[in-house]
N, C-alpha and C positions, 0 to 999 in steps of 0.2 A: 245467484248466491254471490257472496263475497269471493274473489279470488277464484279458484277452480272447484268450489263445492257444489254440488248438484243435489237437489230435493226431488225426489221421484216418488209419485203416488202410484201403486200397483193394486189394482182390484182383482181378486181371484174368485171367480164364479164358483157356485156350488156345484160339484159333480156328484150325484148320488152314489153312495157306498164307497166314494173315494176320499173326498174332502169336503170340509164345510166351507162356505163362502168366507172370505176374510178380506182385509187390506193390509198391505205393507207399505210404510212410508220408509224409503230408504235415504240416508245422508251419506253421500259418497265424496271423496276428494281429500286434499290435505286440510288439516285444521290451519286456521289463521288467526292472527291476535291472541285473545285469551281462550281460544276454544281448547277444550280438554282433549288429549289424545286417547284418554281413557274411556271417554263418552262411546257407548254402544252405536253402532251404525245403523240401526234400523228399529221401528216400532212394528209389532205384530198386533193388529187390532181384530177383534170379533166383528162379525158382520154387524151386530147391534151397535157396537161403539164406532164403527166407521160410517154407517148410515146416520147416526146422530150428528158426528162431526161434519159429514157432507152437507146433510139438510141445514146445519147452522151456517155453513159456508154459503150456500145457495141462498139462504134467506135473509143473509147478512145479519145474523143474531151476534154482534160483536161485543167484546173480543171473543173469539173461539179457543177453547182449550181442550185437547184431548191427552189423556195420559196412558201409557202403557205400563201396567203394574208389574209386569214381568222384568222389563228393562229399566224401569224407574225414570223413563225419559217422557218428556211432554212436548207437544207441538201446539204453540199458539199463533193464531192469526189475528191480526189488528190492521186498521188502516192508520198510517202514519202521514207526517207531512211529506215523505219521500214516496208515499204510494202504499199499495198492499205489502205487508211484510210477514213471513212466516219466521217464527223463532223457534229453535230446538234447544231445549235445557233439561237439567235434572231439576225438579221442583226445589226451590228454595236456594238454588245455585245458578242465578241469573248471570253471575260473571263468567260462566263458562258456555254461555249461549252461542250458538251459530245462527246467524240472521241471513234470511234468504229474501231480498228485496225485488219482487216482481215487476216494479215500475208501474206507472199509471196505465200503461198500454194492456197489462196483464188482466185476462177477464176470470176472476175466481168464481163467479156465479155459473158461467159457461162450463168451466173445468169440473166443478162439483156436479152439476147437472149431467154431464157426460158419465162421470164416473157412477153416479146413482143408476144410470140406465144400463150398466153392464151387469 
């Protein structure tokens, strides 16, 4: 990411009688540029939302957007001239976006396939 921002994908497998499967996307670090300090630091997705997001990443159905209705944040993935980019923002408030440029060496398809296997 830009500066010292980190975007982390964490898949939580289902443990019967304890918790349902889910995926958390965490955004950590200090905001830079126009990033809003009021922006929530993570998205919590149901397993269905997470699977749809990861399948779209793996199958390169671009652009890919997933929204967490509880936090009103969205993560969008697109290929730009700088390479693969994840953008975190509130819908309609792109000026507060945080961009995470993975560079051309970042293999999004492999990352998504690995997370789907968990």
